[in-house]
C-alpha positions in Angstrom: 0.0 0.1 0.0 1.2 3.4 -1.0 0.3 6.1 1.6 0.7 9.9 1.7 -0.8 12.7 3.6 -0.8 16.5 3.0 -1.5 19.9 4.7 -5.0 21.1 3.6 -5.0 24.2 1.8 -1.3 24.2 0.7 0.2 22.0 -2.2 2.3 19.1 -1.6 2.6 15.7 -0.2 3.7 15.3 3.5 5.4 12.0 4.4 5.3 11.8 7.9 2.9 14.3 9.7 -0.9 14.2 9.6 -2.5 17.1 7.5 -4.1 20.0 9.4 -7.1 22.0 8.0 -8.7 25.2 9.5 -6.4 24.6 12.6 -3.2 26.3 12.0 -2.4 25.6 8.4 1.4 24.8 7.9 3.6 24.7 4.5 4.9 21.3 4.5 5.5 20.4 0.8 7.3 17.4 -0.6 7.2 15.2 -3.5 6.9 11.5 -3.7 7.6 10.4 -7.4 9.1 6.8 -7.8 8.5 5.6 -4.2 9.4 3.0 -3.4 12.2 2.8 -5.7 12.4 -0.9 -5.7 8.9 -1.2 -7.2 8.6 2.2 -9.2 12.0 3.6 -10.2 12.9 2.1 -13.7 16.5 2.4 -12.5 15.9 -0.2 -10.0 13.0 -2.3 -11.7 13.0 -3.1 -15.3 9.0 -3.3 -14.8 7.9 -0.5 -12.5 4.7 -0.3 -11.2 3.9 3.4 -12.3 0.0 3.2 -12.1 0.3 2.5 -8.3 3.0 4.9 -7.7 1.4 8.0 -6.0 3.3 11.3 -6.6 1.3 14.2 -5.0 -1.7 15.1 -2.9 -2.8 18.6 -3.2 -5.9 20.0 -1.1 -7.2 23.5 -1.7 -10.2 25.2 -0.1 -12.4 28.4 -0.2 -15.5 29.5 1.7 -17.6 27.1 0.0 -15.7 24.0 -1.3 -12.6 21.9 -1.1 -10.7 20.6 -4.0 -8.6 17.6 -3.9 -6.0 16.5 -6.5 -4.0 13.3 -6.3 -1.4 12.6 -9.0 0.3 9.3 -10.0 2.2 7.3 -12.6 4.6 10.1 -13.5 6.5 11.8 -14.3 5.9 10.8 -18.0 7.2 12.3 -21.3 4.7 14.2 -23.5 3.0 12.0 -26.0 2.7 9.1 -23.7 -0.8 7.9 -22.6 -2.3 8.3 -19.2 -1.7 5.5 -16.5 -5.1 3.5 -16.1 -5.0 0.2 -14.4 -8.2 -1.5 -13.5 -6.2 -3.7 -10.7 -5.2 -0.5 -9.0 -7.7 0.9 -6.1 -7.1 4.4 -5.2 -8.4 5.7 -1.9 -8.7 9.4 -0.8 -9.3 9.4 3.0 -10.4 12.1 4.9 -10.7 12.4 8.8 -12.9 15.0 10.5 -12.6 13.9 14.2 -10.6 11.9 16.4 -8.9 9.5 16.1 -7.4 11.5 13.2 -5.9 8.3 11.7 -9.4 6.9 11.1 -11.0 7.6 7.7 -14.4 9.2 8.2 -14.7 9.7 4.3 -12.9 7.1 2.4 -13.5 7.9 -1.2 -12.2 5.3 -3.7 -11.4 5.6 -7.5 -11.0 3.0 -10.0 -10.6 2.9 -13.8 -12.2 0.2 -16.2 -12.5 -0.2 -19.9 -15.9 -0.8 -21.6 -16.5 -4.6 -21.5 -16.5 -6.4 -24.9 -14.8 -3.8 -26.9 -11.0 -4.1 -27.9 -9.1 -1.2 -26.7 -12.5 0.2 -25.6 -12.7 3.5 -23.7 -11.7 4.0 -20.3 -14.0 5.4 -17.5 -13.7 6.1 -13.9 -16.0 4.9 -10.7 -15.9 7.1 -7.7 -17.3 5.5 -4.6 -18.1 6.9 -1.0 -18.4 10.6 -1.8 -20.3 12.3 1.0 -23.6 13.6 0.0 -23.7 11.6 -3.2 -26.4 8.8 -3.7 -24.5 5.9 -5.3 -21.4 5.9 -7.4 -20.1 8.7 -9.7 -19.3 7.1 -13.0 -18.3 8.3 -16.5 -15.5 8.8 -19.1 -12.0 10.0 -18.3 -10.7 13.3 -19.8 -13.9 15.1 -18.9 -15.6 16.7 -16.1 -18.3 14.8 -14.2 -20.9 16.4 -11.7 -23.3 14.5 -9.6 -25.3 16.2 -6.5 -22.9 19.2 -6.3 -19.8 17.3 -6.5 -17.3 17.5 -9.4 -14.8 14.9 -10.7 -12.2 14.8 -13.2 -9.6 11.9 -14.0 -7.3 11.9 -16.8 -3.9 13.2 -18.0 -2.6 16.4 -17.0 0.6 18.6 -16.8 2.5 17.6 -13.7 2.1 20.7 -11.4 5.2 19.9 -8.9 8.1 22.3 -9.3 11.5 21.0 -8.7 14.8 21.6 -9.6 16.4 18.3 -10.0 19.6 19.4 -11.5 20.3 21.7 -8.6 19.6 19.0 -6.3 22.3 16.8 -7.9 24.6 19.8 -8.1 24.1 20.6 -4.6 24.9 17.1 -3.5 28.0 16.9 -5.7 29.5 20.3 -4.5 28.2 20.8 -1.1 26.9 24.3 -1.9 23.3 25.0 -2.7 22.8 25.4 -6.5 18.8 25.6 -6.8 17.4 27.8 -9.4 13.7 29.0 -9.4 13.8 29.0 -13.3 14.7 25.5 -13.8 11.9 23.1 -13.2 12.3 19.3 -14.2 8.7 18.6 -14.0 7.6 21.4 -16.5 7.8 19.5 -19.4 6.3 16.4 -18.1 2.9 14.8 -17.8 1.1 12.9 -15.1 -2.1 11.1 -14.4 -4.4 12.8 -12.0 -7.8 12.8 -10.3 -9.5 15.8 -9.0 -12.5 16.0 -6.8 -14.4 19.1 -5.6 -16.8 18.8 -2.8 -19.1 21.3 -0.8 -17.0 22.3 2.2 -19.9 21.8 4.6 -20.0 18.1 3.8 -16.7 17.5 5.3 -16.4 19.5 8.1 -17.3 18.8 11.8 -17.6 21.9 14.0 -13.9 23.2 15.0 -12.0 20.0 14.4 -9.1 19.7 12.0 -9.6 17.9 8.7 -6.9 15.5 7.6 -6.1 14.0 4.3 -4.2 11.1 2.9 -4.1 8.9 -0.2 -3.3 5.2 -0.7 -3.0 2.9 -3.8 -3.5 -0.7 -3.4 -2.9 -3.1 -6.2 -5.7 -5.7 -6.1 -4.0 -9.2 -5.0 -1.4 -7.8 -3.1 0.4 -4.7 -1.5 2.6 -2.2 -3.3 4.3 -1.3 -0.4 3.5 -1.4 3.6 
C-alpha cells in the first residue's frame, strides 16, 4: 500500500505528519515520485509499477468548497498515454474527528475499460463521496458532476515544481545550486484525479480535517 498525507490548503505531499485543515495551516510540501524505488523507479526495476505510484496530494479550499487532487504514474514524457490500471484501487481518505488516523470519508477511485470492446474507452468509478447517492461514473478526460460534486480523471501537466539538476549539483558540490527558473517537471505529464466537494459536507465543527491517499494493487500490496 502506498500512503501519503498533506496539509490542507497548501500544495504538496507530506510524508510523516498528519494534515491540518482550518487549524493552523502549515507549509509542508514534498514530492514522492518513484517511491518505493524498488517497485516504481525504472533505474531499480525493469518493470516498474507506475500506475500504483502516488506522486502528490494537493488540497485547496475556499469559503464553499474543498478541492483535492491526487497525481500518480509520473513523471511521463509528452506523448505518452495516461496510466489507467483496473487492478489499482486509489483511496482518498478524509478524517474530521478523533482519532485523526481513522478515515471518516474513504473515497475510492477505480478505472475500467468498456467490456467487450477491443481497446475500448476508459471510464472511472468514484465511491463513498459524502452527500452523493450511489457512485459517480463516467468517461475519463472530462468533468463529471453529480449532486454538487465535480470529478475529473485524466492526463494533465505535472503541477509539481522542482529543480532536480540543482539537487544533484548541490549534493556533488556541497553548495546550494537550486534555481527557481529550472523545473524538471515543467515538460512532464502525469495522471491525476480531481474531486471538488462542498465544504459543509466534510467539516465537523472546529475539528481539523486530515487528508491522505493510498494506492492498493488488487491481489497484493504495493508497499507497506
